[in-house]
C-alpha positions in Angstrom: 9.7 -44.1 39.6 11.5 -40.8 39.6 9.5 -37.8 38.3 11.2 -34.8 36.7 10.8 -31.3 38.0 8.7 -30.6 34.9 6.4 -33.5 35.5 5.9 -32.6 39.1 5.0 -29.0 38.1 2.7 -30.3 35.4 0.9 -32.5 37.9 0.7 -29.7 40.4 -0.9 -27.4 37.8 -3.4 -30.0 36.8 -4.3 -30.7 40.4 -4.6 -27.0 41.1 -6.9 -26.5 38.1 -9.0 -29.5 39.1 -9.4 -28.2 42.7 -10.3 -24.7 41.6 -12.9 -26.1 39.1 -14.7 -28.0 41.9 -17.9 -26.4 43.0 -17.7 -28.3 46.3 -14.4 -26.7 47.3 -14.0 -23.0 48.2 -10.4 -21.8 47.7 -9.1 -18.8 49.8 -5.5 -18.9 48.6 -4.0 -17.8 45.3 -3.7 -20.7 42.8 0.0 -20.3 42.7 0.3 -20.8 46.5 -1.8 -24.0 46.2 0.4 -25.2 43.3 3.5 -24.6 45.3 2.1 -26.6 48.3 1.2 -29.5 45.9 4.7 -29.4 44.5 6.1 -29.6 48.1 3.8 -32.6 48.9 4.7 -34.4 45.7 8.4 -33.9 46.3 8.0 -35.2 49.9 6.2 -38.3 48.6 8.9 -38.9 46.0 11.6 -38.6 48.6 9.7 -41.1 50.8 9.2 -43.5 47.9 13.0 -43.3 47.2 13.7 -44.2 50.9 11.4 -47.2 50.7 13.1 -48.3 47.5 16.5 -48.1 49.2 15.4 -50.0 52.3 13.8 -52.7 50.1 17.0 -53.1 48.0 19.0 -53.3 51.2 16.8 -56.0 52.5 17.3 -58.0 49.4 21.1 -57.6 49.4 21.3 -58.6 53.0 20.0 -62.1 52.2 22.4 -64.9 52.9 22.1 -66.0 49.3 23.1 -63.6 46.5 20.0 -62.7 44.5 20.8 -61.0 41.2 18.7 -57.9 40.4 16.4 -58.6 37.5 15.9 -62.2 38.3 12.4 -63.6 39.0 13.3 -64.2 42.7 14.6 -60.6 43.0 11.4 -59.3 41.5 9.2 -61.4 43.8 11.1 -60.3 46.9 11.1 -56.7 45.8 7.3 -56.6 45.4 6.8 -58.4 48.7 9.1 -56.2 50.7 7.8 -53.0 49.0 4.2 -53.9 49.7 5.1 -54.7 53.3 6.8 -51.4 53.7 3.8 -49.6 52.3 1.5 -51.6 54.5 3.5 -50.5 57.6 2.8 -46.9 56.5 -0.9 -47.7 56.3 -1.0 -47.7 52.5 -2.7 -50.6 50.8 -2.1 -51.3 47.2 -4.3 -53.8 45.4 -3.0 -55.8 42.4 -4.1 -54.5 39.0 -7.2 -56.2 37.7 -6.8 -58.6 34.8 -8.7 -57.7 31.7 -11.6 -60.1 31.0 -12.0 -61.3 27.5 
């Protein structure tokens, strides 16, 4: 999911505020310097996510059989390859919990 410049800045402001409000954290930098570093980190993460997405799409298109994007098979392969790519980076993502009625 691509985040806009405005959304990244909004997230960075919210995170900076949350950090400065924590009693357990002592901040020695100006809040704007912290916000700018958070923006840099978020941009790096978004770039890395885009690279993973591109690799996963390439894996799917390199299959012997043509798999149309949007099909159930494509969605299953995308989720599998994407989670495999994250796992290789040491990131584990659990499936969302189903709501109990």
